[in-house]
C-alpha positions in Angstrom: -28.3 -70.3 -19.1 -31.9 -71.5 -20.4 -33.0 -75.2 -20.4 -35.6 -76.9 -22.3 -37.2 -80.1 -20.9 -39.6 -82.4 -23.3 -42.2 -84.9 -22.1 -45.1 -86.7 -23.2 -43.8 -88.4 -26.1 -44.7 -92.2 -26.2 -46.2 -95.1 -28.3 -49.4 -94.7 -30.0 -51.6 -96.6 -32.8 -52.7 -94.8 -36.0 -55.5 -92.5 -35.3 -54.3 -91.9 -31.9 -53.5 -88.4 -29.6 -50.4 -87.2 -27.5 -49.8 -84.2 -25.9 -46.0 -82.8 -25.8 -45.0 -80.5 -23.2 -41.7 -78.6 -22.9 -40.5 -76.7 -19.6 -38.4 -73.6 -20.1 -36.0 -73.2 -17.1 -33.0 -70.4 -16.8 -32.9 -66.9 -18.0 -35.8 -66.5 -20.4 -36.2 -62.8 -20.9 -39.2 -60.7 -21.4 -40.5 -62.7 -24.3 -40.3 -65.8 -26.5 -41.0 -67.4 -29.8 -41.0 -71.3 -29.2 -41.4 -74.2 -31.4 -41.8 -77.5 -32.0 -39.3 -79.7 -34.5 -39.2 -83.1 -35.6 -36.8 -85.6 -37.0 -37.6 -88.8 -38.3 -34.2 -91.8 -39.0 -32.3 -90.6 -41.9 -34.2 -87.1 -42.4 -33.8 -83.6 -42.0 -35.6 -81.7 -38.9 -38.1 -80.3 -39.8 -40.6 -77.4 -38.3 -43.7 -78.2 -37.1 -45.2 -75.3 -35.3 -44.5 -71.9 -33.6 -45.9 -69.6 -31.3 -45.1 -66.4 -29.3 -45.7 -64.8 -26.4 -48.4 -63.4 -27.4 -50.4 -66.5 -28.5 -50.2 -66.2 -32.5 -49.3 -69.2 -33.9 -47.7 -70.5 -37.2 -48.1 -74.2 -38.6 -45.8 -76.1 -41.4 -48.3 -78.0 -43.7 -48.3 -81.0 -42.2 -49.5 -80.0 -39.0 -52.3 -77.8 -39.9 -55.6 -79.3 -38.9 -54.4 -81.9 -36.5 -52.1 -80.4 -34.6 -52.3 -77.4 -31.9 -49.7 -75.7 -30.3 -50.4 -73.6 -27.1 -48.1 -71.9 -24.7 -48.2 -71.0 -20.8 -46.2 -67.8 -20.1 -46.9 -68.0 -16.4 -45.5 -71.5 -16.3 -43.1 -70.9 -19.2 -44.4 -73.9 -20.8 -45.0 -75.0 -24.3 -47.5 -77.7 -25.6 -48.4 -79.6 -28.7 -51.7 -81.3 -28.9 -51.1 -84.0 -31.7 -54.4 -85.6 -33.0 -55.1 -88.0 -35.7 -51.7 -89.1 -35.6 -50.0 -91.4 -38.3 -47.2 -93.6 -39.1 -45.3 -90.8 -40.7 -45.4 -88.4 -37.6 -42.9 -90.8 -36.2 -40.1 -88.8 -35.4 -38.4 -87.5 -32.2 -39.8 -84.1 -31.1 -37.6 -81.0 -30.0 -38.6 -78.2 -28.2 -36.9 -75.1 -29.6 -36.7 -71.7 -28.4 -35.5 -67.7 -29.1 -35.5 -65.6 -26.3 -36.1 -61.7 -26.5 -34.5 -59.5 -23.4 -37.7 -57.0 -24.3 -41.5 -57.5 -25.0 -41.9 -58.7 -28.5 -45.5 -59.9 -29.9 -44.8 -59.9 -33.2 -44.6 -63.2 -35.7 -42.5 -65.9 -34.9 -42.6 -67.2 -38.4 -39.2 -67.2 -38.7 -38.7 -69.4 -36.0 -40.0 -72.5 -37.9 -36.5 -72.1 -39.4 -34.4 -74.2 -37.1 -31.3 -71.4 -38.1 -33.1 -69.0 -36.3 -33.9 -70.5 -33.1 -31.3 -70.2 -30.2 -31.8 -73.2 -27.5 -33.1 -77.0 -28.1 -34.3 -79.5 -25.9 -33.2 -83.1 -26.0 -36.1 -84.4 -27.5 -38.9 -86.9 -26.8 -39.7 -89.7 -29.0 -43.4 -90.1 -31.1 -43.7 -93.6 -32.4 -47.1 -94.4 -34.5 -47.7 -97.8 -35.6 -50.1 -98.4 -38.4 
């Protein structure tokens, strides 16, 4: 089985920065597409960014230019560097993943759709005050 554990959330003021981490353990296979999603109270869970083992990343419009997703394959870890945070970024942030049993270096764009991921972390709260 696979476990995803997020960390790094917290409370910051508008304009501040945070770095989220997600550690994957268990049967993580030969390759992965890993994603960050977020969900604000009363809203649908939405994609933030995704990245594959090969390093190619895709971002939602709300994340482009402010957030950077990265992956450390050796550590089975995913990161999200968030800059210029605004109150509307306040949400629970979730790590999600699709693991492959064979090498995969294609696009992970499809894993911006929450229906396509297989595993979820428990979430880490990000709160941005004005």
